[in-house]
C-alpha positions in Angstrom: 106.6 119.5 99.0 104.0 117.2 100.4 104.6 113.7 101.8 102.8 110.9 100.1 102.4 107.1 100.5 101.5 104.8 97.7 100.8 101.1 97.7 100.5 99.2 94.5 99.9 95.5 93.7 101.8 93.8 90.9 100.5 90.7 89.1 101.8 87.5 90.7 103.0 85.9 87.4 106.1 88.1 87.4 109.6 86.7 88.2 111.7 88.4 90.9 113.6 90.3 88.2 110.5 91.5 86.5 109.0 92.7 89.8 112.2 94.5 90.7 112.3 96.1 87.2 108.7 97.4 87.6 109.5 98.8 91.1 112.7 100.5 89.7 110.6 101.9 86.9 108.2 103.6 89.3 111.0 104.7 91.6 112.7 106.2 88.5 109.5 108.1 87.6 109.4 109.7 91.0 113.1 110.6 91.2 113.1 112.0 87.6 110.3 114.3 88.6 112.1 115.6 91.7 110.6 113.4 94.3 112.6 112.3 97.4 112.0 108.7 98.3 111.8 108.3 102.1 111.0 104.6 102.5 110.3 101.6 100.3 109.0 98.3 101.5 108.3 95.0 99.7 105.5 93.3 101.5 105.8 90.2 99.3 103.2 87.9 97.8 99.9 88.2 99.6 96.4 86.9 99.1 93.9 89.4 97.8 90.6 90.0 99.5 88.9 89.3 96.1 89.9 88.2 92.7 91.3 90.9 90.4 91.6 89.9 86.7 91.1 86.2 87.8 94.2 86.5 90.1 93.9 85.7 93.8 97.4 86.9 94.9 99.7 89.8 94.2 103.0 91.4 95.1 102.4 94.4 97.5 104.9 97.4 97.4 104.8 100.4 99.6 106.6 103.7 98.8 106.8 106.8 101.0 108.1 109.9 99.3 108.0 113.7 99.3 107.0 115.3 96.0 105.2 118.2 94.4 101.4 117.5 93.7 102.0 117.4 89.9 104.2 114.4 90.3 101.3 112.3 91.5 99.4 112.6 88.3 102.4 111.5 86.3 102.9 108.5 88.6 99.3 107.4 88.5 99.1 107.7 84.7 102.1 105.3 84.5 100.4 103.0 87.0 97.3 102.9 84.7 99.3 102.2 81.6 101.4 99.4 83.0 99.6 96.0 82.7 101.7 94.6 85.5 99.9 96.8 88.1 96.6 95.3 89.3 95.7 98.1 91.8 97.3 101.2 93.3 96.4 103.8 95.9 98.2 107.1 96.7 97.4 109.2 99.7 98.7 112.5 100.9 100.0 112.0 104.5 98.9 114.5 107.1 101.3 115.7 109.8 100.3 113.0 112.3 100.3 110.2 109.7 103.8 111.2 108.7 105.0 111.2 112.3 103.4 107.8 112.8 105.1 106.4 109.7 108.5 107.7 111.0 108.0 106.1 114.4 107.0 102.8 112.6 110.2 102.9 110.5 112.3 103.6 113.5 110.8 100.8 115.5 111.2 98.4 112.6 114.9 99.4 112.2 115.5 98.8 116.0 114.0 95.4 115.8 116.2 94.4 112.9 119.4 95.4 114.8 
């Protein structure tokens, strides 16, 4: 299994419940296809660098997970079909990127304690 990181931007007109529902939908797609979710972060409502579909803000969500390569195609098809998703980007993490992400998570959890 490879380690991946995906960031997607949801439309800002969603309520908190609708946003959580969308995130749960994509988390479910991953887990139903055998992926192991390592980390999930809600970065909140942020200003976009440029307008997308006449929207200047969006909800940013980060997910780190381990999955087989076939799962990515299924996930991205669902991103494209969902009108709540403005943009998405999925990358395969190399060994050093995965180590850095783990250090970042550990430092973040220490600061919260």
